[in-house]
Structure formats: C-alpha cells, structure tokens
DONUFI-625202 format. One record per atom (N, C-alpha, C, O): residue in three letters; x, y, z. Coordinates in steps of 0.2 Angstrom, whole numbers, plus 5000, padded with zeros to 4 digits. Layout:
N
AlaXYZ ...
//
This chain:
136
Met480448615092 Met480948665093 Met481548635089 Met482148675089 Gly481548585085 Gly482048565081 Gly482248605075 Gly482848605073 Lys481748645072 Lys481948685066 Lys482048755068 Lys481748775074 Ser482348795064 Ser482548865065 Ser481848905064 Ser481548885059 Arg481748955068 Arg481148995067 Arg481249045062 Arg480849085060 Leu481849055059 Leu482049105054 Leu481749085048 Leu481749025046 Pro481449135044 Pro481249115038 Pro481749105033 Pro482349135033 Ala481649065028 Ala482149045023 Ala482249105018 Ala481749125014 Val482749135019 Val482949195014 Val483449185010 Val483949145012 Trp483449215004 Trp483949194999 Trp484649215002 Trp485149175000 Gly484749265005 Gly485449285008 Gly485749245013 Gly486349235014 Cys485249205017 Cys485549165023 Cys485949105020 Cys486449095023 Ser485749075015 Ser486149015013 Ser486749045009 Ser487249005010 Thr486749095006 Thr487349125003 Thr487849145008 Thr488449135007 Leu487549185013 Leu488049205018 Leu488349145022 Leu488949145023 Gly487949095023 Gly488249035026 Gly488849005022 Gly489348985024 Arg488648995015 Arg489148975011 Arg489849015011 Arg490348985010 Leu489749085011 Leu490249125011 Leu490749115017 Leu491349125016 Val490349115023 Val490749105029 Val491149035029 Val491749035031 Glu490848985026 Glu491148925025 Glu491748925021 Glu492348895022 Leu491748955015 Leu492248965010 Leu492849005014 Leu493448995013 Phe492649065017 Phe493149105021 Phe493549065026 Phe494149065027 Gly493149015029 Gly493548975034 Gly494048925031 Gly494548915034 Lys493848895025 Lys494348855022 Lys494948895019 Lys495448875020 Phe494748955017 Phe495349005015 Phe495849015021 Phe496449015020 Val495549035026 Val495949045032 Val496348985034 Val496948995036 Glu496048925034 Glu496448865036 Glu497048855031 Glu497548825033 Lys496948865025 Lys497448855020 Lys498048915020 Lys498548905017 Met497948965023 Met498449025024 Met499048995027 Met499549025025 Gly499048955032 Gly499648935035 Gly500048875032 Gly500548855034 Glu499748855026 Glu500048795023 Glu500648805019 Glu501148765019 Ala500648865016 Ala501248885012 Ala501548955014 Ala501349005011 Pro501948955019 Pro502249015021 Pro502649045016 Pro502949015011 Met502749115016 Met503149155012 Met503849135013 Met504149115018 Asp504249145007 Asp504949135007 Asp505249185012 Asp505149245012 Glu505649155017 Glu505949195022 Glu506449255020 Glu506449305022 Lys506749235014 Lys507249295011 Lys506749345008 Lys506949405009 Leu506249325005 Leu505749375003 Leu505449425008 Leu505449485007 Val505249395014 Val505049425019 Val505549475022 Val505349535023 Ala506149455023 Ala506649505025 Ala506749555020 Ala506849615022 Ala506749545014 Ala506849595008 Ala506349645009 Ala506449705008 Cys505649625009 Cys505149665010 Cys505149715016 Cys504949765015 Gln505349685021 Gln505449725027 Gln505949775027 Gln505949835029 Met506449755023 Met507049805022 Met506749865018 Met507049925019 Phe506249865014 Phe506049915010 Phe505349945014 Phe505250005013 Leu505049905017 Leu504349925020 Leu504449975026 Leu504050015026 Val504949955030 Val505049995036 Val505250065034 Val504950115036 Pro505750075029 Pro505950145027 Pro505350185024 Pro505250245025 Ala504950145020 Ala504450175016 Ala503850205021 Ala503650255020 Ala503750165026 Ala503250185031 Ala503450245035 Ala503050285036 Ile504150245037 Ile504350295040 Ile504350365036 Ile504250415039 Leu504550355030 Leu504450415025 Leu503750445025 Leu503650505025 Phe503250395024 Phe502650425024 Phe502350455030 Phe501950505030 Ala502650425036 Ala502450455042 Ala502750525043 Ala502450575046 Ala503350535041 Ala503750595041 Ala503350645036 Ala503350705038 Leu503150625031 Leu502750665026 Leu502150695029 Leu501950745028 Ala501850655033 Ala501150675036 Ala501350725041 Ala500850765042 Val501850725044 Val501950785050 Val502450835047 Val502550885051 Ala502650835041 Ala503150885038 Ala502750955038 Ala502150955035 Thr503051005039 Thr502751075039 Thr503051115033 Thr502651155031 Arg503651105031 Arg503951145026 Arg503851105019 Arg503851045019 Glu503751145014 Glu503651115007 Glu504251085005 Glu504251035001 Ala504851115006 Ala505451085004 Ala505551015007 Ala505750975003 Leu505351005013 Leu505450945016 Leu504950895013 Leu505150835012 Lys504350915012 Lys503850875009 Lys504050845002 Lys504050785000 Thr504350894998 Thr504650874992 Thr505150824992 Thr505250774988 Leu505650834997 Leu506250794998 Leu505950725000 Leu506250674997 Leu505550725004 Leu505250655007 Leu504850615001 Leu504950555000 Cys504550654997 Cys504150624991 Cys504650594986 Cys504650534984 Ile505250634985 Ile505750604980 Ile506050544983 Ile506150494979 Ile506250544989 Ile506550494993 Ile506050434993 Ile506250374992 Gly505450444994 Gly504950384993 Gly504850354987 Gly504850294986 Val504950394981 Val504950364975 Val505550324973 Val505550274970 Val506150354976 Val506750314975 Val506750254978 Val506950194976 Val506550254985 Val506450184989 Val506050134986 Val506150074985 Ser505450164984 Ser504950114981 Ser505150084974 Ser505050034972 Thr505550134970 Thr505850104964 Thr506350054965 Thr506350004961 Ala506750064970 Ala507250014971 Ala506949954974 Ala507249894972 Trp506449954977 Trp506049894980 Trp505749854974 Trp505849794973 Leu505449894969 Leu505149864963 Leu505749834959 Leu505649774956 Tyr506349864958 Tyr506849834954 Tyr507149774957 Tyr507249724954 Arg507149774964 Arg507449714967 Arg506949654966 Arg507149594965 Leu506249664966 Leu505849614965 Leu505849594958 Leu505749534956 Tyr505949634953 Tyr505949614946 Tyr506549574945 Tyr506549524940 Arg507049584948 Arg507749544947 Arg507749474951 Arg508149434950 Trp507249464956 Trp507149404960 Trp506949344956 Trp506449354952 Thr507249294956 Thr507049234952 Thr506849174957 Thr507149174963 Gly506449134955 Gly506349074959 Gly505749084964 Gly505749044969 Leu505349134963 Leu504849144968 Leu504149114966 Leu504049104960 Ser503749094970 Ser503149064969 Ser502649124966 Ser502849184968 Asp502149104963 Asp501749154960 Asp501349194966 Asp501349254966 Ala501149164971 Ala500849194977 Ala501349244980 Ala501149304982 Asp501949224981 Asp502449264985 Asp502649324980 Asp502649384983 Arg502649314974 Arg502849364969 Arg502249414969 Arg502349484969 Asn501649394968 Asn501049444968 Asn501049484975 Asn500849544974 Thr501149454980 Thr501049484987 Thr501549534987 Thr501449594989 Ala502249524985 Ala502749574986 Ala502649624981 Ala502749684983 Phe502449614975 Phe502349664970 Phe501749714972 Phe501749774971 Ala501249684975 Ala500649724978 Ala500849774983 Ala500749834983 Leu501249754988 Leu501549794993 Leu501949854990 Leu501949904991 Ala502449834985 Ala502849874982 Ala502449924978 Ala502649984978 Tyr502049904974 Tyr501649954970 Tyr501149994974 Tyr501050054972 Ile500949974980 Ile500550024984 Ile500950084986 Ile500750134986 Phe501550064989 Phe501950124991 Phe502250164985 Phe502350224986 Phe502450134979 Phe502650164974 Phe502050214971 Phe502250274970 Ala501450194971 Ala500950234968 Ala500850294973 Ala500650344971 Ala500850274980 Ala500750334985 Ala501250384984 Ala501150444985 Ala501850364983 Ala502450414983 Ala502350454977 Ala502450514977 Val502150424971 Val502150464965 Val501550504965 Val501550564963 Ile500950484968 Ile500350534969 Ile500550584973 Ile500350644972 Ala500850574979 Ala501050624984 Ala501550674980 Ala501450734981 Ala502050654976 Ala502550694973 Ala502150734968 Ala502250794967 Leu501650704964 Leu501350744959 Leu500850794962 Leu500850854960 Phe500550784968 Phe500150834972 Phe500650894974 Phe500450944973 Ile501150874977 Ile501650934979 Ile501850974973 Ile501851034974 Phe502050944968 Phe502250984962 Phe501651014959 Phe501751074956 Gly501050984959 Gly500451014956 Gly500251074960 Gly500051124957 Cys500351074966 Cys500151134970 Cys500551194969 Cys500351254969 Gly501251184968 Gly501651234966 Gly501451264959 Gly501551324958 Ala501351224954 Ala501151254948 Ala500451284948 Ala500351344945 Arg499951264952 Arg499351294952 Arg499351364956 Arg499051414954 Asn499851374960 Asn499951434964 Asn500451484961 Asn500451534963 Gly500751464955 Gly501151504952 Gly501851514956 Gly502151564954 Arg502051474960 Arg502651474964 Arg503051414963 Arg502851364960 Thr503651424965 Thr504151364965 Thr503851314970 Thr503551334975 Val504051254970 Val503851204974 Val504051214981 Val503751194986 Phe504651244982 Phe504951254988 Phe504651314992 Phe504751324998 Ser504151354989 Ser503851404993 Ser503151404993 Ser502751454995 Ile502751354991 Ile502051344991 Ile501751334997 Ile502051315002 His501151354997 His500651345003 His500051325000 His499651364999 Cys499851264999 Cys499251234996 Cys498651245000 Cys498451195003 Ser498351304999 Ser497751315002 Ser497351364998 Ser497651414996 Arg496751354997 Arg496351404993 Arg496051454997 Arg495851504995 Ser496151455004 Ser495851515008 Ser496351565009 Ser496251615012 Arg496951565005 Arg497351625006 Arg497151685002 Arg496751674997 Ala497251745005 Ala496951805002 Ala497551834997 Ala497351884994 
//
C-alpha cells in the first residue's frame, strides 16, 4: 500500500507543480507590502468610484445615469492623473494601482458611451431616452 493506486496521468504532475508554485507565490505576497501612502490614495479614489457605480446600478432616470457616468469619468481621470504624477513607487505598486484605476476608468467610459449611444440610437436626447427595444 506504499504506492498510490492512481494511474500516472500527464495532468497530475502538472497540477501538482502548479499548486506548488501557487503556494510559493502566496508565501511571497506578504514579503513586500504596498506603500501605505499609495494604499490611502487608492482608497481615496476607490471608495467614491465604487459608490458611483453602485448608484449607477440603481439609478432610474437617464439624466441621473448620465451625470453619474460623467462624475465616474472625472473621478477615474483624477485618480489616473494622481498616479502619473506619483514618483518613487516600486513597479509592483505602480502596476497594481494603475490596474485598479484603469478598470474603473474603462468601466466609466464604457457606461458613458452606452448611455450616449442609447440616446443616439433612439433618436432622442440623452436626458429622455429609455433604452429598450421592446417599446412600441
């Protein structure tokens, strides 16, 4: 009973190696913590951006959705500008912060383009559209 009864399959050794590498990666995650000032700066922009997207999800009026999209683009742009002006960051910190900022920037721009696109498709102004194809 000393040997495993599982047949030797190509994926078993690959999966074991992958789990081992992931374990080493997780061990190293705590070795170099992010810059505390950067964490605070990201939180300063991340919290309002998250609240804006939550408000956008429950907004019922198109004018409010448009306003929230515009504010989301402005907040995300300010976040990106602050990161571009930041000096002395490690590559890991810089890449992480930019990834977060670009995710929210892209989401805000896509949402704004969708809101404006629905208005153009329906032949109405952005403030009076109702983006549904089931309208008669």
